[in-house]
C-alpha positions as CSV (number, residue, x, y, z in Angstrom):
1,M,-18.6,17.2,-0.8
2,S,-20.5,20.3,-0.6
3,D,-22.2,19.1,2.7
4,C,-20.1,16.4,3.5
5,V,-17.7,17.1,6.6
6,F,-14.7,14.9,5.6
7,C,-15.0,16.4,1.4
8,R,-14.5,20.0,3.5
9,I,-11.7,18.5,6.2
10,L,-9.8,17.9,3.4
11,A,-10.7,21.3,1.2
12,G,-9.3,22.8,4.0
13,E,-12.4,24.3,5.0
14,L,-12.7,23.0,8.7
15,P,-9.8,22.6,10.6
16,A,-8.1,19.1,11.5
17,S,-5.2,17.9,12.8
18,F,-3.7,15.4,11.0
19,V,-1.3,12.3,11.4
20,Y,-0.6,11.7,7.8
21,R,-2.3,12.8,3.7
22,D,-0.9,11.9,1.3
23,D,-3.5,11.3,-2.3
24,R,-5.1,7.7,-1.9
25,C,-5.7,8.6,1.8
26,A,-5.8,10.9,5.3
27,A,-5.4,10.2,8.8
28,F,-7.2,13.0,11.5
29,M,-7.3,13.6,15.5
30,D,-11.0,12.1,16.0
31,I,-12.7,15.5,17.5
32,R,-14.7,13.0,19.7
33,P,-12.3,11.2,20.9
34,V,-13.3,7.4,23.0
35,N,-10.3,7.5,24.5
36,S,-7.2,10.4,23.9
37,G,-5.2,9.7,20.2
38,H,-8.6,8.5,18.5
39,L,-8.3,8.8,15.0
40,L,-10.0,8.4,11.5
41,V,-8.7,7.0,9.2
42,I,-10.5,8.1,5.5
43,P,-10.1,8.0,1.7
44,T,-9.0,11.6,-0.1
45,R,-11.6,10.2,-2.4
46,H,-15.7,11.1,-1.3
47,A,-16.9,7.2,-1.1
48,P,-20.4,6.8,1.0
49,Y,-20.4,3.9,1.6
50,L,-17.2,0.2,2.1
51,A,-18.7,-0.8,-1.3
52,D,-17.7,2.7,-2.9
53,I,-14.0,2.4,-3.0
54,D,-11.9,-0.3,-4.9
55,P,-9.8,-2.6,-3.1
56,S,-6.9,-1.0,-3.7
57,E,-8.3,2.1,-1.5
58,A,-9.3,-0.2,1.5
59,A,-5.6,-1.8,1.6
60,D,-4.0,2.1,1.5
61,I,-6.9,2.7,3.8
62,M,-5.9,-0.2,6.0
63,K,-2.2,0.2,6.1
64,V,-2.4,3.4,7.3
65,G,-4.9,2.5,10.1
66,H,-2.0,-0.7,10.5
67,A,0.7,2.5,10.7
68,A,-1.7,4.9,13.6
69,A,-2.4,1.7,15.5
70,A,1.0,0.9,16.3
71,A,1.9,5.2,16.0
72,L,-0.1,4.8,18.9
73,R,1.4,2.1,20.8
74,G,4.4,3.3,20.5
75,S,3.6,6.7,21.7
76,G,3.4,8.1,24.9
77,V,-1.0,7.9,24.7
78,R,-2.1,5.4,27.1
79,C,-2.5,2.2,25.2
80,E,-2.9,-1.1,25.5
81,G,-4.4,-2.0,23.6
82,V,-6.1,-0.7,19.8
83,N,-9.7,-1.4,17.8
84,L,-9.4,-1.5,14.0
85,F,-13.8,0.1,13.9
86,L,-15.6,0.6,10.4
87,A,-18.7,1.4,10.5
88,D,-20.8,0.8,7.3
89,G,-24.3,1.2,6.9
90,E,-26.9,2.6,9.1
91,A,-27.7,0.2,10.8
92,A,-24.1,-0.6,11.1
93,M,-23.7,3.0,13.5
94,Q,-22.2,4.9,10.7
95,E,-22.8,8.5,11.4
96,V,-20.8,10.0,9.3
97,F,-21.5,8.8,5.7
98,H,-18.0,8.7,4.1
99,V,-16.1,5.9,4.6
100,H,-13.7,6.1,7.4
101,L,-12.5,3.3,9.8
102,H,-11.8,4.1,13.7
103,V,-8.3,4.0,15.1
104,I,-9.3,4.2,18.6
105,P,-6.2,3.3,21.8
106,R,-7.8,1.2,24.4
107,F,-7.2,0.2,27.9
108,R,-7.8,-1.3,30.8
109,G,-11.7,0.7,32.3
110,D,-11.4,2.9,29.8
111,G,-16.1,2.9,29.7
112,F,-16.0,1.6,25.5
113,S,-17.2,-1.6,24.9
114,L,-19.9,-3.5,21.8
115,K,-23.1,-4.8,23.6
116,F,-24.2,-8.2,22.2
117,S,-28.1,-8.7,22.4
118,P,-29.0,-11.4,25.2
119,E,-28.5,-14.1,22.3
120,Y,-25.0,-13.6,21.1
121,Y,-24.4,-16.0,24.5
122,T,-26.2,-18.6,22.9
123,R,-26.2,-18.9,19.6
124,H,-23.8,-21.5,18.6
125,P,-24.9,-22.3,14.7
126,A,-23.8,-25.6,13.7
127,R,-21.3,-26.4,11.5
128,S,-23.4,-27.4,8.3
129,E,-24.8,-23.2,9.7
130,L,-21.6,-21.5,8.6
131,D,-19.8,-24.2,5.0
132,Q,-24.3,-23.0,4.0
133,L,-23.6,-19.2,5.0
134,A,-20.3,-19.4,2.9
135,A,-20.8,-21.0,0.0
136,S,-23.7,-18.8,-0.8
137,L,-20.5,-15.7,-0.1
138,S,-18.6,-17.4,-2.1
139,P,-19.3,-17.0,-5.6
140,L,-19.7,-13.3,-4.7
141,M,-15.8,-12.8,-3.6
142,G,-15.0,-12.0,-6.5
143,S,-12.4,-15.3,-6.4
144,R,-12.9,-18.5,-5.9
145,P,-13.9,-20.1,-2.6
146,Q,-10.4,-21.4,-0.8
147,Q,-9.6,-25.1,0.0
148,A,-8.4,-26.1,2.6
149,F,-5.4,-28.3,1.9
150,A,-3.1,-29.4,5.7
151,A,-0.2,-31.9,4.5
152,N,-1.0,-35.5,7.3
153,N,1.3,-38.0,8.1
154,E,0.0,-40.6,6.0
155,L,1.2,-42.3,3.8
156,A,-0.1,-45.2,1.2
157,L,2.8,-47.8,0.2
158,H,1.6,-49.8,-2.7
159,V,2.6,-53.1,-3.0
160,A,2.5,-56.5,-3.7
161,D,1.0,-58.6,-0.6
162,P,0.1,-56.5,2.7
163,A,0.4,-59.8,4.9
164,A,4.5,-60.0,3.7
165,A,5.0,-56.4,3.7
166,E,3.6,-56.3,7.2
167,S,6.8,-58.6,9.0
168,F,9.5,-56.0,7.3
169,Y,7.6,-53.4,8.9
170,V,6.3,-55.0,13.3
171,N,10.3,-56.5,12.7
172,T,12.7,-54.4,11.3
173,L,11.7,-50.6,11.3
174,G,9.6,-51.6,14.5
175,C,5.6,-50.8,13.0
176,V,2.5,-51.4,16.0
177,V,0.0,-52.5,13.5
178,F,-3.0,-50.6,14.5
179,D,-6.0,-52.2,11.4
180,R,-6.0,-54.5,9.2
181,A,-8.2,-55.5,6.1
182,P,-7.7,-57.5,3.6
183,D,-6.5,-55.5,1.0
184,C,-4.9,-52.8,3.3
185,I,-2.8,-52.6,6.9
186,S,-2.5,-49.2,8.9
187,L,0.3,-49.4,11.3
188,R,1.8,-46.4,13.2
189,N,6.6,-45.9,13.9
190,G,5.5,-42.7,16.0
191,A,4.0,-39.7,15.0
192,L,4.0,-41.4,10.9
193,R,1.3,-43.1,9.7
194,L,2.0,-46.3,7.0
195,Y,-0.8,-48.4,4.7
196,L,-0.1,-51.2,2.9
197,L,-1.7,-51.5,0.4
198,R,-2.3,-54.5,-2.1
199,D,-1.4,-54.0,-5.9
200,P,0.3,-56.8,-7.1
201,R,1.2,-54.7,-10.8
202,P,1.3,-50.6,-9.2
203,T,0.6,-48.3,-12.2
204,H,1.8,-45.5,-10.2
205,E,4.9,-44.7,-7.4
206,Q,4.5,-46.9,-4.4
207,V,5.1,-44.6,-1.7
208,V,1.7,-41.8,-2.1
209,P,1.7,-38.6,0.6
210,S,-2.3,-37.4,0.8
211,F,-3.3,-34.4,1.9
212,D,-6.0,-33.3,4.1
213,V,-9.6,-31.7,2.2
214,P,-12.9,-30.4,3.7
215,N,-14.8,-31.3,0.6
216,R,-13.0,-33.8,-1.0
217,A,-14.2,-33.9,-4.8
218,E,-14.5,-29.7,-4.5
219,A,-10.8,-30.1,-3.8
220,L,-10.2,-32.6,-7.1
221,A,-12.3,-29.6,-9.2
222,R,-9.9,-27.5,-8.2
223,L,-7.3,-29.3,-9.2
224,E,-8.5,-30.3,-12.8
225,A,-8.8,-26.9,-12.9
226,A,-5.5,-26.3,-11.8
227,G,-3.4,-28.9,-14.7
228,C,-3.4,-31.2,-12.6
229,S,-4.7,-34.9,-13.7
230,L,-6.2,-38.1,-11.6
231,V,-4.2,-41.7,-12.0
232,P,-6.6,-44.7,-10.5
233,I,-5.9,-46.0,-6.7
234,G,-5.5,-49.4,-7.8
235,P,-7.6,-52.4,-7.3
236,H,-8.2,-51.7,-3.6
237,A,-10.3,-48.8,-4.7
238,P,-12.3,-49.0,-7.9
239,G,-13.2,-45.0,-8.9
240,Q,-11.0,-43.6,-7.0
241,H,-7.8,-41.0,-7.6
242,Y,-4.4,-39.8,-7.3
243,V,-3.4,-36.5,-8.0
244,R,-0.7,-36.3,-10.4
245,D,0.4,-32.8,-9.9
246,P,1.6,-30.3,-13.0
247,F,5.9,-31.4,-12.6
248,G,4.6,-35.0,-12.1
249,V,4.9,-35.4,-8.2
250,L,1.5,-37.8,-6.9
251,F,0.3,-37.6,-4.6
252,D,-3.7,-38.0,-2.3
253,L,-7.2,-36.5,-1.0
254,V,-8.0,-37.3,1.8
255,E,-11.2,-35.8,3.2
256,R,-11.9,-34.8,7.3
257,R,-14.0,-32.3,8.0
258,A,-12.7,-30.4,11.5
259,P,-14.3,-30.6,14.5
260,A,-17.1,-28.7,14.5
């Protein structure tokens, strides 16, 4: 565009000190640097806002920014750290309306800062508020929300008589009982947790590992969509299910939310 300063630089109509250029993006020195070495990375195609470039162009810009940060650290420029900054929109301090990523070498006492409002230091939203915001944003990301699966150190052991099995695990294997219920005896041995579950006639594997997830219902739905099947846990947990993956392996999901 004739009225875009960055497009004019790319067309050779205005001078610039280029660090990098290919057919998709370019990097050159900022003429109003925060510190010596401050440079800009831009797409070669005119795009006023971040929403106007596609994901591959965004990735290219970040790749060049990544390389530029490494170059600054390896150069003779004073550089104790690097800020990557992209202003998208006037309210976000964008001044030139052609997408650009600032790569800024930093050092202690250089005088540059972003000023936070006083509320920043006292604003601590509840986890429920953050979860609600995340849930509203996830569908707009163009992909399925990511459900975290964290392997834990727990095994469910299906046995006909938990009390009878307890003697072996305590006296022979040195486990310690830390909880007891009519249909489940909980033991620990080091970091390992074992749960002896009453299941007189198991219809599946006797040893079942588990994964921690923040939302069990959502995780089950995602796994079913991925080709997993549900298997009844047993008489001690009516209506509850284990998961069998497409390769035949059985595991459980334990809902545990990370602390706020």
